[in-house]
N, C-alpha and C positions, 0 to 999 in steps of 0.2 A: 733617247741615246745621249743627246747633248747634255741633259740634266745630270745623268750619271757621270759623264766625263767631266763636267764642270765641277761636280762635288769633289772629285779627286784632285783636279788642278787647283781649286781654291784652297782646300785644306793644306795641300803641300806647299803652295806659294806662301801661305801665312805662317805655317809652323816651321818649315825648313828654309824659307827665304827671308821674308819680311821681318819677323820677330828676331831671329838671330842677327840680322844686319842692323836692326834698330838698337839692339843691346850693344853690339860692337861700336856703332856710331856714338852711343851715349857713354862710351868709356867703361863698359861693363856694368853700368848701373841698371841691373835687370828690374829692380823693384819699381823704379820710375817708369820704365818702359811698359811693364805689365800693368801699372796703374792706368796708363793711357789706353792700353788694350781693353781693360775692364770698363773704363769710362766710355770708350768708343762703343763697346757692345751695348751698354745700357742706353747710350745716346741713340743708337740705331733702333733699339727697341721702341723708344718714345717717338722717333721719327716715323717708324712704320705705323705706329698707332695713329699719329696725326694724319698720315696719308690715308689710312683706312677710314678714319672718322670723316675725312673730307669726301671720299669717293663712295662711301657705303651709306645707304639709307635703310637697309633691312638686314636681317640676320642671315640671309642667303647670299650675301655679297661675296665675291671672289677676292679673298684677302691677298692672293698671290700677286695682285697688281702692284703691291708695295715693294716687291723685291727688286724690280727694275731700277727705280730711282736710287736705291741704296747701293746697288752694285756699281752704278754709274759714278756715284760720289767717291766710293772707295777706289775705283779704277782710275778716276781722274787724279786723285792724290798719288796713287802708285805711279802713274805715268809721268806726273810732274817730277817726282823724285828721280825717275829714270832720266829725265831731261837734265837734271842737275848733275847726276852721275856722269852722263855723257860729256857735259861741259867740263867737269873736273878731269876726265880722262884726256880730252883734247888739250887742256892746259898743260898736261904732263908731256904728251907728244902726239903727233898725228897718228902714228902707228898704234899707240895704246887706245886712242880715241876710236879709230876704226874697229879695232878688236872688241872693245866694249860695246860699240853700237851693234855689231853683228850678234854678240852674245845676248843683248837685250831683245833684239828682234826674235832670236831663237826661242826665248822663253815667253815672249808676248804672244806668239802665234797660237799655241794651244790654249793659253789663258783667254785670249780674246774670242777664240772659238767657243769656249765655254760660256763666256759672258753673253755672246750672241744668243746662245740657247736659252739663257736665263731671261733675256728680254722677250724672246718669243713666248716663253712660258708665262711671262707676266702680262701678256695680252698685246704686246707691240706687234704691228705688222712687220713683214720682212724688211720693207723699205724703211720704215721708221726705226726699227732696231739697228739697221745698218748705219743710218744717219747719226743716231744718238751714240752708238758705239764708236763711230769715227770721230765725233766731236770730243768724246771722252779721251780718245787715244791721242788726238793732236795737242793735248795739253803738254805733251813732251816738248813741243817746239818752243813756245814762249818760255817755259821753265828752263830749257837749255840756254836760251838767249840771256835771260835774267841771271842764270847761274854763272854764265861766262864772265859777266861783268861784276856781279855782286856775290860771288861764292863765299868769300870770307865773312860777309855780313849776315848771310842767311843760312849758313851751314848748321847753326844750332837747332834749327827746326826739323832737320832731316829725320832724326830718330823718332820724334813724336808723330810726324806725318806718316812714317812707315808703320808705327804702332796703330794709328787710327785706320790706315788702309788695311792692315792685317785684321783688325776688329771687324771691319765690314765684310771681309771674305769669310771669316769664321761664322759670323752671324748669319749670312746668307746660306752658307753650306749646311749649317746645323739646324737653323730654325725654319727655313723655307724649302730647301731642296730635299733634305733627308726625309722629312715627313711626307713629301710628295712621292718619293720613291717607295715608301712603305704602303702606298695605296695599292700597288701591284705586288702582292705577297706570294704569288704562285712560284714554285721552285724554278721553273724555266725563266721567268722574268727576273727573279732574284739573282740567278746565276749570271744573266746578261748584265744586270746592274753592277754586280760585284766585279765582273771582268772589265767593264768600262771604267769603273771607279779606279781599279788598280792600273788600268792603262793610263789614266790621267796622272795618277801618283808616279808611276814608273817613268813616264815621259818627262815630267817636271824634275824629278830627282836626277835623271840622266843628264838633262840639260844643265842643271845647277852644278852637278859634279864636274861636267866637262868645262864649265866656266871657271872653276876654281883653279888658280895658278898652281 
């Protein structure tokens, strides 16, 4: 169930949230942003290969173990950007900062729920998945502190970090999660998967639309 839900949240976060925000932050230079998205997808492909080569010694190895580290990397980048956004909002005013913080929490809850499911699917124990997901999430805090003092100097990296984060979400959703969902092809299971994917999509779109001023 979490794998289906995560597929919807990751695709929506990348296509409706991260990439449009990256293009806007880059001043409308969509080609540069999409070049980083493409480069990110290819980089995560090779990263997954390296993880598989390291962990697998035979043809029957479970390749899904590579999905966890990739989603943690992408999520850490995403959360770091959230921290910088929160810092920028508080530099505007306390009211704006609080509003932005609440909005970010609202869209992180469903996404982190999906990420937790991906880690479980990748072979992590519940305790280990919770710890690693929490470590990935708290990158928001140091990024917010750094952003508060150095926002002008580091703002140029924001669109490209968003693009790489989007690439990780797209790669995981389409290369690891979707093939896994196809293993259960019966109509009943397919209907459940579709409903949960749409639930993830709908929730993320609703949250992002409600965040738009």
